[in-house]
C-alpha positions as CSV (number, residue, x, y, z in Angstrom):
1,T,50.3,235.0,314.8
2,M,51.8,232.0,312.7
3,S,50.3,229.2,312.0
4,S,51.2,225.6,314.1
5,K,52.7,224.3,310.9
6,A,54.7,227.3,310.2
7,K,55.9,227.3,314.0
8,S,57.0,223.7,313.3
9,L,58.6,224.7,310.0
10,V,60.6,227.7,311.8
11,L,62.0,225.9,314.4
12,N,63.0,223.1,312.0
13,F,65.3,225.8,310.0
14,T,66.5,227.5,313.0
15,G,67.2,224.4,314.7
16,K,65.7,225.6,318.5
17,E,63.1,224.3,320.7
18,K,61.6,227.4,321.2
19,Y,61.0,230.3,318.9
20,K,61.9,234.0,319.7
21,F,60.9,237.1,317.4
22,G,64.1,237.5,315.5
23,D,65.1,233.8,315.7
24,I,64.6,233.0,311.5
25,T,66.0,236.1,310.2
26,K,69.1,235.9,312.4
27,E,69.7,232.0,310.9
28,L,68.9,232.7,307.5
29,I,71.6,235.7,307.9
30,R,74.3,233.3,309.1
31,R,73.7,231.1,306.0
32,I,74.4,233.8,303.9
33,A,77.4,235.3,306.0
34,S,78.5,231.2,306.0
35,R,77.9,230.8,302.7
36,E,75.8,227.7,303.5
37,V,73.3,227.7,301.2
38,T,71.0,225.3,299.8
39,I,68.1,225.6,296.9
40,Q,65.6,225.9,299.4
41,D,67.1,228.9,301.1
42,T,67.9,230.3,297.8
43,I,64.2,230.3,296.7
44,L,63.1,231.6,300.0
45,V,65.5,234.4,299.9
46,I,64.2,235.8,296.8
47,K,60.3,235.1,298.1
48,V,61.4,237.6,301.1
49,L,63.3,239.8,298.8
50,I,60.0,240.3,296.7
51,A,57.8,240.3,299.8
52,I,59.8,243.5,300.8
53,G,60.1,245.0,297.3
54,A,64.2,244.4,297.1
55,S,66.4,243.3,294.2
56,F,67.6,240.1,294.0
57,A,70.1,240.8,291.7
58,P,73.3,241.6,294.4
59,F,72.5,238.9,296.4
60,A,72.6,236.6,293.1
61,K,76.2,237.5,292.4
62,T,77.7,236.0,295.9
63,L,76.0,232.6,294.5
64,P,77.7,230.1,292.8
65,F,76.6,229.8,289.2
66,A,75.2,225.8,289.9
67,V,73.4,226.8,292.9
68,L,71.5,229.4,290.4
69,L,71.1,226.8,287.6
70,N,69.7,224.1,290.4
71,A,67.7,226.1,291.8
72,L,65.6,227.5,288.7
73,N,65.0,223.9,287.5
74,V,63.6,222.9,290.9
75,S,61.5,226.2,290.2
76,L,60.2,225.1,287.1
77,E,59.5,221.6,288.4
78,Q,57.7,222.9,291.3
79,K,56.0,225.5,289.6
80,V,57.1,228.1,292.6
81,G,55.6,231.5,290.9
82,A,56.5,233.8,287.8
83,E,58.4,236.5,290.2
84,V,60.7,233.7,291.6
85,L,61.6,232.1,288.1
86,N,62.4,235.9,286.7
87,A,64.7,236.5,289.2
88,L,66.5,233.4,288.5
89,A,66.6,233.6,284.9
90,L,67.7,236.9,285.1
91,A,70.4,236.1,287.5
92,L,71.6,233.3,285.3
93,D,71.6,235.5,282.2
94,E,73.6,237.9,283.6
95,R,76.3,235.4,284.8
96,L,76.6,234.0,281.1
97,V,76.7,237.2,279.6
98,A,79.6,237.9,281.6
99,A,81.3,234.5,281.3
100,F,81.1,234.9,277.5
101,T,82.3,238.6,277.7
102,S,85.2,238.2,280.5
103,D,88.6,239.7,279.5
104,D,91.5,237.9,278.6
105,K,92.7,237.3,282.1
106,F,89.5,235.3,283.2
107,R,88.4,234.1,279.8
108,I,86.4,230.6,279.5
109,G,87.6,228.6,276.6
110,D,85.9,228.3,273.2
111,A,85.1,224.4,273.9
112,V,83.2,225.8,277.1
113,K,81.3,228.0,275.6
114,Q,80.3,225.7,273.4
115,S,79.1,223.4,275.4
116,L,77.0,225.8,277.4
117,L,75.8,227.0,274.1
118,T,74.4,223.5,273.1
119,G,72.4,223.5,276.3
120,I,71.3,226.9,276.3
121,L,70.4,226.8,272.7
122,A,68.2,223.7,273.2
123,F,66.2,225.3,276.0
124,T,65.6,228.4,274.6
125,G,65.2,227.0,270.6
126,K,67.3,229.5,269.0
127,E,70.0,229.4,266.7
128,K,72.0,232.0,269.0
129,Y,72.4,233.4,272.4
130,E,71.5,236.9,273.2
131,K,71.0,238.3,276.6
132,G,67.5,237.8,278.0
133,D,66.9,234.6,276.1
134,I,66.6,232.8,279.4
135,Q,64.3,235.1,280.7
136,H,62.4,235.1,277.8
137,K,62.0,231.4,277.6
138,V,61.2,231.2,281.1
139,A,58.8,233.6,280.8
140,E,57.1,232.2,278.1
141,Q,56.8,228.7,279.7
142,V,55.3,230.1,282.6
143,R,52.7,231.9,280.7
144,E,51.9,228.7,278.6
145,N,51.7,227.0,281.3
146,E,48.9,228.7,283.3
147,S,46.7,229.9,279.8
148,E,43.6,228.3,279.8
149,G,43.0,225.1,277.5
150,N,46.5,224.0,277.5
151,E,46.4,220.4,277.9
152,E,50.3,220.0,277.4
153,E,52.6,221.6,279.6
154,D,56.0,223.0,278.6
155,N,58.1,221.3,281.6
156,S,61.8,221.9,279.6
157,H,64.5,222.6,281.6
158,L,68.0,224.4,281.4
159,D,70.2,221.2,281.1
160,L,73.8,222.6,280.9
161,R,77.2,220.6,281.8
162,L,79.6,222.8,284.1
163,D,83.0,221.4,283.8
164,S,86.1,222.7,285.9
165,E,87.3,225.5,283.8
166,F,84.0,227.0,283.9
167,E,83.8,226.6,287.7
168,E,86.8,228.1,288.3
169,W,85.7,230.8,286.4
170,D,82.7,231.2,288.3
171,K,84.4,230.9,291.6
172,I,87.0,233.9,291.0
173,F,83.6,235.7,289.8
174,V,81.7,235.3,292.7
175,E,84.8,235.8,295.2
176,A,85.0,239.3,293.4
177,C,81.6,240.2,293.6
178,S,81.3,239.0,297.2
179,S,84.5,241.8,298.4
180,S,83.5,244.0,295.7
181,E,82.8,247.3,297.4
182,N,80.1,248.3,294.4
183,N,77.8,244.8,295.6
184,D,75.1,246.2,297.9
185,L,74.2,242.9,299.5
186,C,77.8,240.7,300.4
187,P,77.0,238.0,302.6
188,A,78.5,239.7,305.6
189,D,76.3,242.6,305.2
190,A,73.0,240.5,304.6
191,E,71.8,241.9,308.1
192,S,71.3,245.7,307.1
193,L,68.7,244.0,304.5
194,F,67.2,241.7,306.3
195,M,66.9,243.7,309.9
196,E,66.9,247.6,310.5
197,N,69.6,248.3,313.6
198,G,68.2,244.9,315.8
199,D,64.4,247.2,315.9
200,E,62.3,244.2,317.1
201,D,59.2,245.4,315.6
202,A,61.3,245.2,312.1
203,A,62.7,241.4,312.9
204,K,59.0,240.6,314.1
205,I,57.6,241.5,310.6
206,M,60.5,240.1,308.6
207,D,60.2,236.7,310.6
208,M,56.4,236.6,309.5
209,K,57.4,237.2,305.8
210,I,59.9,234.5,306.2
211,A,57.6,232.0,308.2
212,L,55.3,232.5,305.1
213,A,57.8,232.0,302.4
214,L,58.8,228.8,304.6
215,E,55.5,227.4,304.5
216,E,55.0,227.7,300.7
217,C,59.2,226.4,300.3
218,E,57.7,223.4,302.1
219,V,56.9,221.7,299.1
220,I,60.2,221.8,297.9
221,S,62.0,219.9,300.7
222,Q,59.1,217.4,300.6
223,S,59.4,216.7,296.9
224,Q,63.1,216.6,296.5
225,S,65.1,213.4,297.3
226,K,68.6,215.7,298.0
227,G,68.8,218.6,300.3
228,F,71.0,220.1,297.4
229,F,73.1,221.3,299.9
230,I,76.2,223.2,298.0
231,K,78.8,224.9,300.3
232,W,81.5,226.8,298.4
């Protein structure tokens, strides 16, 4: 049974006056399908996917780099948990590797690469970037902040300058992934993961998981002065 606090968060999330089983899941699916996803929604999706043992990677490919980056930095600041941070860091690593190794048709310029590398290397503390470096740095930061006797926390963020050339490349990448037949979680197909053939029992279980994740995400929305709404 949902707590009164969870019910309040659910009604706010769905925009309804009364709650019915399946409402939260349907609203989450609507946001994904319409591509109107906030940073809080992104973190919420990761928490739910972790709860049901599903991968975030296919969904991450349908999100703009800026959403993933802001979600990582907010998650680092709010210490939302190692699993969420790892999922976001992995997604960013994979997107950056794709950007740095793209073919001539969609290649980003050297100046853009250098700008990105400057921010990445400042975050990782390394002299060159390799796949997995962001993931490793985030994991290291989590371990250090959770270790006993550590008086100084590592609160560093991944500060990247995203210019128009990179954003255009990223838009093409996201559109290609969203329309790809090989993508296991295109926004329009999200219902197949979150709901099983409209089964009421499955919807109830999923709603409970999302309601719990909403409670865990509440601190993020309360601590941020902006809603970080990004529509693409």
